[in-house]
N, C-alpha and C positions, 0 to 999 in steps of 0.2 A: 267500096267507098276509097272516090277517086280525092283530091285533094279541098280542105275545106277553106284555102284560100280564092276559089275558083267557085265555092256553091253561093247563094243566094241562104242566109238562115230560115229562110219560109222552106229551102230543098232539102239544107239540114232539118227542121223540124220532120217534114214528111219523111224525109227514113231514119226516125226516129233516134236520130244525133244527141241531140238534145239529155235526154232521159238516159242514154249507154253513156255520154261522156263530159260530163257535168262542169267536170273542172276545167276541159280541152275549151268547152263554151264559150265560158265564161271569160278565155286568152281571146276571144273573139270579140267578145262586148265589155272590155274596161281596159282604158277606159277611153268612152266612145267619147268619137269625136263628127260622126256624122250620123244622120236617122235616114229611117225611109218616110214619102211619101204616102207611099201608098198602106201600108200596113204599121206603121209606125218605131219599130223595132230601130236601136241605136245598134249601131257596130266601130270600132276600130277602121277598118278598113273599107272605103264605098266599095267597093268587089262584092262587100258581100250580103248586099241591100240591092232590090230590083230599082230602085228608085230615088237614090240619096242627095240626099239634103248639107252640105258642110253643119255643126253646129255652130254656133258661134262664140 
């Protein structure tokens, strides 16, 4: 698996990353600064989202 900072949360989900690396996944989403306008997921980095929008 490549670097998680270069992958969207959707891609990580498809790879089964969330189930196998729950604690590391939590670090990608807490505290969220962005959300995806496509799927609604939130993340610390906009790089992990397909269509990021900064949270107010």
